[in-house]
Steps between C-alpha positions, in 0.01 A plus 500: 500500500266510798171319471185703546279417791159373392350830619741723305478634148816538291640839418387671181740616234531778248283351227134401471567126478686491831208680667257253342708209634499664845125552479441138403711382794302728731177364356610141561579594859157670530656844558244652269543870588875465436423317177274783382769757586751299298266464202441876519876561493530273196223698331680827573799360315299330224141631480408253226595186694210260463660262750516773766140600434374142523702434813376822657143403412544155651639641825214751521250223427647290784446799730137516379562840339305395193442842342873573504580150373257549213669828412839326484359220283336751266831684460675171425235413240536840335868417446461132408140407412590152378607354835242250630626524859419871507142437389461221756635719782265778390212252506581403860507864611171570327338200672624627836341837419169335411526591132408155368414585139832677446681220682349241268604703195858527632507127577369416152772719349768318701370164380481620139862615515613162636329296228722391216428692182339288229 
């Protein structure tokens, strides 16, 4: 099997998980537009993929496309509201957009979800 050059992204497959793996590899190589395309392909195959939505949001955030990142995080939270990482990512996007009160609420929610239940 040929090794990928550091600048290449692997081929996608015929299922959402293979496209997510491709997108993550593209993200690591800082090929963010390719990563977003791959996350989008994964979402075409599996519209309820929280991992694809979070990854897409993270790539958009890295490109400073904060409104679009926030939209992806909100979609992920609608599907899985109990994931602290989603609330934390949402908080970061809100801070970047200057929406500090909402960001603090999202951050507090992430912390609350990480605390052990007593």
